[in-house]
C-alpha positions in Angstrom: 7.9 183.3 -63.5 11.1 181.5 -61.9 14.5 182.0 -63.4 16.2 179.3 -65.2 18.9 178.9 -62.5 16.5 177.6 -60.2 15.5 174.8 -62.3 18.9 174.0 -63.5 20.0 173.4 -59.6 20.3 169.6 -59.5 19.8 167.9 -56.1 22.4 165.2 -56.0 22.1 163.0 -52.8 24.9 160.9 -51.6 24.6 157.1 -52.8 24.6 156.0 -48.8 21.4 157.8 -48.6 19.7 156.1 -51.5 21.1 152.6 -50.3 19.5 153.6 -46.8 16.0 154.5 -48.6 16.1 151.1 -50.7 16.8 149.1 -47.6 13.9 150.8 -45.8 11.7 150.1 -48.8 12.7 146.4 -48.7 12.2 146.0 -45.0 8.8 147.7 -45.2 7.8 145.3 -48.2 8.7 142.3 -46.1 6.6 143.8 -43.2 3.7 144.0 -45.9 4.2 140.4 -46.6 4.6 139.1 -43.4 1.2 141.0 -42.4 -0.6 138.9 -45.2 1.0 135.7 -44.0 -0.1 136.4 -40.2 -3.6 136.9 -41.1 -4.5 139.8 -38.7 -8.0 140.3 -39.9 -9.3 143.9 -40.2 -5.8 145.3 -38.3 -3.9 143.6 -41.2 -5.6 145.9 -43.5 -4.8 148.9 -41.4 -1.3 147.8 -41.1 -0.7 147.2 -44.5 -2.0 150.7 -45.5 0.1 152.5 -43.0 3.2 150.8 -44.5 2.1 151.8 -47.9 1.6 155.2 -47.1 5.2 155.2 -45.6 6.6 153.7 -48.6 4.8 155.9 -50.6 6.3 159.1 -48.5 9.8 157.8 -49.1 9.4 157.3 -52.9 7.9 160.6 -53.3 10.4 162.6 -51.1 13.5 161.0 -51.8 13.1 159.2 -55.4 11.2 162.2 -56.9 13.1 164.6 -55.0 9.9 166.1 -53.7 11.8 167.3 -50.5 13.6 169.5 -52.4 11.0 171.0 -54.7 9.2 174.2 -54.2 6.1 174.5 -51.5 3.9 174.8 -54.7 4.5 171.4 -56.1 4.5 169.9 -52.7 1.2 171.1 -51.9 0.0 170.2 -55.3 1.0 166.5 -54.4 -0.4 166.5 -51.0 -3.6 168.2 -52.3 -4.0 165.1 -54.7 -3.4 162.6 -52.0 -6.2 164.1 -49.7 -8.7 164.1 -52.8 -7.7 160.6 -53.6 -8.3 159.7 -49.7 -11.6 161.7 -49.8 -12.9 159.9 -53.0 -11.9 156.4 -51.8 -13.2 156.9 -48.3 -16.6 158.1 -49.9 -16.8 155.0 -52.3 -16.0 152.6 -49.3 -19.0 154.3 -47.3 -21.2 153.6 -50.4 -20.2 150.1 -50.7 -20.4 149.4 -47.1 -24.1 150.3 -47.1 -25.3 148.7 -50.3 -26.6 145.5 -48.7 -28.5 147.1 -46.3 -31.4 148.5 -48.6 -34.4 146.3 -49.7 -35.2 147.6 -53.0 -38.8 146.1 -53.5 -40.0 148.0 -50.5 -37.8 151.0 -50.1 -36.6 150.1 -46.6 -33.5 149.1 -44.8 -33.1 145.4 -43.9 -32.4 146.1 -40.2 -35.5 148.0 -39.6 -37.4 145.2 -41.6 -35.6 142.6 -39.4 -36.5 144.4 -36.1 -40.1 144.5 -37.2 -40.0 140.8 -38.2 -38.6 139.8 -34.7 -41.3 142.0 -33.0 -44.1 140.2 -34.9 -42.6 137.0 -33.8 -42.4 137.7 -30.2 -46.1 138.6 -30.3 
């Protein structure tokens, strides 16, 4: 077990650093809003997700003091983020293919459309 003295140590950062992080978060929020106004299509979603990930990193490392924490807690945090990305990714893969299945015939629409277009050519 870790001693109480390790937990009693406070990580006090200078006010200037908090103001710099606050300014960075405001700037990144401005970028997120502008991406939605510019209507970049699918690239806009990727940019918004990258900006959100950077903001989450800044909040977790500085305001939650994760950068001064033990490696075990950092690995727990990183592991939870990895599993969240995995679960969301698998869900998005499933949602992306939902409309392709023809339930009545048990076939995919693309296969059915290809067969239908070949019959039309005959």
